[in-house]
C-alpha positions, 0 to 999 in steps of 0.5 A: 770343529766349529768356529769360535769368533773372539770379539774384542771388546772396545777400550772406554777410555777414549769415552773417559777422556772426551767426558773429562774434556767437556767437563773442563770446558763446561767449568772453564765457561763457567768460572770465565762468566764468573770471574767477568763479573766480578773483575768488572765489580772491583775494577768499578768500586777501584775507580770509584776509590780512585776518584773521590781521593784525587779530588 
């Protein structure tokens, strides 16, 4: 009789998890970069407004 070799498929879910993690890190870095610019703008506007009101 001939032997039939059964090869199990490798799971794909670790690749899906890895792609989601990489995508979330890229998304976080992108948002963090954009929030930093907007916070600086708001901070400058608030400081300017407070200084002109105080004088």
